[in-house]
C-alpha positions in Angstrom: 8.7 8.2 -14.3 9.0 8.5 -18.0 6.6 8.9 -20.9 6.1 6.4 -23.8 5.5 8.9 -26.6 1.7 8.8 -26.3 1.3 10.7 -23.0 1.2 7.6 -20.7 3.2 7.7 -17.5 5.5 4.7 -17.1 6.7 3.0 -13.9 8.1 -0.4 -12.9 5.6 -1.9 -10.3 6.9 -3.7 -7.3 4.1 -5.8 -5.7 6.1 -7.6 -3.1 5.4 -10.9 -1.5 1.9 -10.6 0.0 0.3 -9.1 -3.1 1.8 -11.7 -5.5 0.9 -14.7 -3.4 -1.6 -14.2 -0.6 -3.6 -11.1 -1.9 -3.3 -11.2 -5.7 -6.7 -9.4 -5.8 -4.8 -6.2 -4.8 -2.4 -6.7 -7.7 -5.3 -7.3 -10.0 -7.0 -4.0 -8.8 -3.8 -2.0 -9.5 -3.3 -3.6 -12.9 -6.9 -3.0 -13.9 -7.2 0.6 -12.7 -3.9 2.1 -13.8 -4.6 2.0 -17.6 -7.7 4.0 -17.0 -5.4 6.7 -15.5 -3.0 6.7 -18.5 -0.4 4.7 -16.5 1.7 2.0 -18.1 3.2 -0.6 -15.8 6.5 -2.0 -17.1 7.3 -5.3 -15.5 10.7 -6.7 -14.9 11.7 -10.2 -13.8 13.9 -11.2 -10.9 12.4 -9.4 -7.9 12.7 -11.0 -4.5 11.2 -10.0 -1.2 11.8 -6.3 -0.5 12.9 -7.6 2.2 10.8 -7.1 5.4 11.3 -3.7 7.0 11.1 -5.0 10.6 12.5 -8.5 11.3 15.0 -8.8 8.4 16.3 -5.3 9.0 16.7 -6.0 12.7 18.6 -9.3 12.1 21.2 -7.8 9.7 21.0 -4.4 8.3 23.7 -4.8 5.7 22.0 -8.0 4.3 18.7 -6.1 4.3 20.2 -3.2 2.4 21.9 -5.5 -0.1 18.8 -7.4 -1.0 16.9 -4.1 -1.3 19.6 -2.6 -3.5 19.5 -5.6 -5.8 15.8 -5.1 -6.4 16.3 -1.4 -7.0 19.2 -2.1 -9.5 16.8 -4.2 -11.7 14.6 -1.1 -12.1 17.6 1.2 -12.7 18.3 -0.8 -15.8 15.1 0.6 -17.3 15.7 4.2 -16.0 12.1 4.3 -14.7 10.9 5.0 -11.2 9.8 2.1 -9.0 6.1 2.1 -8.1 5.4 0.3 -4.8 2.0 -0.9 -3.8 2.7 -2.0 -0.2 3.6 0.2 2.7 6.1 -2.2 4.0 7.8 -2.6 0.7 7.8 1.2 0.4 9.4 1.5 3.8 12.3 -0.9 2.9 13.0 0.2 -0.6 12.6 3.9 -0.1 14.8 3.8 3.0 17.4 1.7 1.3 17.4 4.0 -1.7 17.7 7.1 0.5 20.4 5.6 2.7 22.6 4.3 -0.1 22.4 7.5 -2.1 23.6 9.5 0.9 26.2 7.1 2.4 29.1 6.5 0.1 30.9 4.1 2.4 27.8 1.9 2.9 27.0 2.0 -0.8 30.5 0.7 -1.5 30.0 -2.2 0.9 26.7 -3.1 -0.7 28.1 -2.8 -4.2 31.0 -5.0 -3.3 28.5 -7.7 -2.4 26.4 -7.0 -5.5 29.4 -7.3 -7.7 29.6 -11.0 -7.1 26.3 -11.4 -9.0 26.9 -8.8 -11.6 24.7 -6.1 -10.2 25.3 -2.5 -9.0 23.3 0.0 -7.1 23.7 3.4 -8.9 21.1 5.6 -7.1 19.6 6.8 -10.3 15.9 6.3 -9.7 13.2 7.1 -7.1 11.1 4.7 -5.1 7.6 6.0 -4.9 4.5 4.7 -3.2 1.5 4.4 -5.5 -0.5 6.9 -3.4 2.2 9.5 -4.0 2.0 8.8 -7.7 -1.8 9.3 -7.6 -1.4 12.6 -5.9 1.7 14.1 -7.7 1.7 12.6 -11.2 -1.9 11.5 -11.9 -3.8 14.0 -9.8 -7.0 13.6 -7.9 -9.0 15.3 -10.7 -7.9 12.7 -13.2 -8.9 9.9 -10.7 -12.3 11.5 -10.4 -12.6 11.8 -14.2 -12.0 8.1 -14.5 -15.0 7.3 -12.3 -18.1 6.0 -14.0 -19.9 4.7 -11.0 -19.2 7.0 -8.0 -19.4 5.5 -4.6 -21.9 8.1 -3.3 -23.0 7.8 0.3 -20.3 5.3 1.1 -18.5 6.1 4.3 -14.9 4.8 4.6 -12.8 4.8 7.8 -9.2 5.5 6.8 -6.2 3.7 8.2 -2.7 4.9 7.3 -0.6 2.6 9.4 3.0 2.9 10.4 5.2 2.7 7.3 3.5 4.9 4.7 4.3 8.1 6.6 7.3 7.5 8.8 10.0 8.5 9.0 8.9 11.7 7.3 12.4 12.7 6.1 12.7 9.4 4.2 9.1 8.7 3.1 8.7 12.3 2.0 4.9 12.0 1.7 3.1 14.1 4.2 3.1 15.3 7.8 2.6 12.0 9.7 0.5 13.8 12.3 -1.9 15.4 9.8 -2.0 13.4 6.6 -4.6 14.1 3.9 -3.7 11.9 1.0 -6.0 9.0 1.7 -8.9 11.3 2.5 -8.5 13.0 -0.9 -8.1 9.7 -2.7 -11.4 8.4 -1.1 -13.2 11.6 -2.1 -12.0 11.3 -5.7 -14.1 8.1 -6.1 -17.1 9.8 -4.6 -17.0 8.2 -1.2 -16.9 10.0 2.2 -13.7 9.6 4.3 -14.1 9.5 8.1 -11.4 9.1 10.7 -10.4 9.4 14.3 -7.1 9.4 16.1 -6.4 5.7 15.4 -6.1 6.3 11.7 -2.4 7.1 12.0 -1.3 4.5 14.5 0.0 0.9 14.2 -2.4 -1.9 13.3 -0.5 -4.1 15.8 1.0 -6.6 13.4 4.7 -5.8 14.4 4.1 -6.5 18.1 5.7 -9.6 19.5 3.5 -9.7 22.6 0.2 -11.3 21.6 -1.8 -9.5 24.3 -0.5 -6.0 23.2 -1.3 -6.8 19.6 -4.9 -7.8 20.6 -5.3 -4.7 22.7 -4.2 -2.4 19.8 -6.6 -4.1 17.4 -9.5 -4.0 19.9 -8.9 -0.3 20.5 -8.7 0.5 16.8 -11.7 -1.5 15.9 -13.8 0.0 18.7 -12.9 3.4 17.5 -13.6 2.6 13.8 -17.0 1.0 14.7 -17.9 4.2 16.5 -17.5 6.1 13.2 -20.5 4.2 11.7 -18.5 3.6 8.6 -19.4 1.2 5.8 -15.8 -0.1 5.4 -12.2 0.4 6.3 -10.0 1.7 3.5 -6.2 1.3 3.4 -3.2 0.8 1.1 -1.2 -1.7 3.1 -1.7 -5.5 2.6 -0.3 -6.2 6.1 -2.7 -3.8 7.7 -5.4 -5.5 5.6 -4.6 -8.9 7.2 -4.8 -7.4 10.6 -8.2 -5.8 10.0 -9.7 -8.6 7.9 -8.7 -11.8 9.8 -8.1 -9.7 12.9 -11.7 -8.8 13.3 -12.7 -12.4 13.5 -10.0 -13.1 16.1 -10.8 -10.0 18.2 -14.6 -10.8 18.1 -13.9 -14.2 19.6 -11.4 -13.0 22.2 -13.5 -10.0 23.5 -16.9 -11.6 22.8 -17.9 -8.5 20.7 -19.1 -8.4 17.2 -16.7 -6.7 14.7 -17.6 -7.2 11.0 -16.6 -4.1 9.1 -15.6 -4.9 5.5 -12.0 -4.0 4.6 -10.9 -2.6 1.2 -7.6 -2.0 -0.4 -8.1 1.4 -1.9 -7.6 0.3 -5.5 -10.4 -2.2 -5.2 -12.7 0.8 -4.4 -11.3 2.7 -7.3 -11.9 -0.3 -9.6 -15.6 -0.4 -8.5 -15.9 3.3 -9.1 -14.4 2.8 -12.6 -17.0 0.3 -13.5 -15.3 -3.0 -12.7 -17.2 -5.8 -11.0 -16.5 -7.1 -7.4 -15.3 -10.4 -8.9 -12.7 -8.7 -11.1 -10.9 -7.4 -8.0 -11.4 -10.5 -5.8 -13.7 -9.0 -3.2 -15.2 -12.5 -2.5 -11.8 -13.6 -1.1 -12.0 -11.4 2.0 -12.7 -13.1 5.3 -15.0 -10.3 6.6 -17.9 -10.3 4.2 -18.1 -7.3 1.9 -21.7 -8.1 1.0 -23.2 -5.3 3.2 -20.9 -2.8 1.6 -21.6 -4.0 -1.9 -25.4 -3.9 -1.3 -25.1 -0.3 -0.2 -23.3 0.5 -3.4 -26.0 -1.1 -5.5 -24.2 -4.4 -6.4 -26.7 -7.3 -6.2 
């Protein structure tokens, strides 16, 4: 992080693949809410995929680290911290940054590869998820102060997923067994967070066995439905896919009706800051958000 002379906090955003192609409404929500929190997003060109923290990493860890290090090196040129908006991207880039800072031999191997394209990983910046920046740099009070249309009476079932919290020594966010950050972020926009044990488990997307993936989703959705929430709130676009499209698939498979709207947190923040549903692409979701919007007074 750095200031720009007028009090604004400055970061380089990394939106990753899903948010720049499939779910551009999430990127729009971040770009439209951050200025209201005195945050300047400083874009750089040349990013690639993070790359993927599961399959790519399993295939060749040195390749995985090299691609991640190249992305980080682009941000190091500006001497600003990297702001990540996807839990998967956070997992890859934060782990790569941590690993290469602490392993000189591995850093040397990666930099030998990067040298062929004129890049170098220096280990001079931090990779930080946007939720951590909200908590530690912006502050929940500042988020609440930016709200002009509080989401009063709106119950949000929280889902953390896998990558935001684990491994704790690398992610450095919270105790993975007792997280509070999303609860407090939800409260800052005037909504009511609700949760059960499934809020810290996998959404199922990484499972290769289709039946296991379906069972995880069915169990999670059954538990969330029992909370009588108005929506599911999360900060991971991959988890969003699982809960948005996944509800339709699970409804057909188990012959049960699941239709709980799913929100990327910054879409809710945008609504609370006075933006319209169209400005953050809520009409693009597969599970209709109409019931949630009606409860919030949007006609």
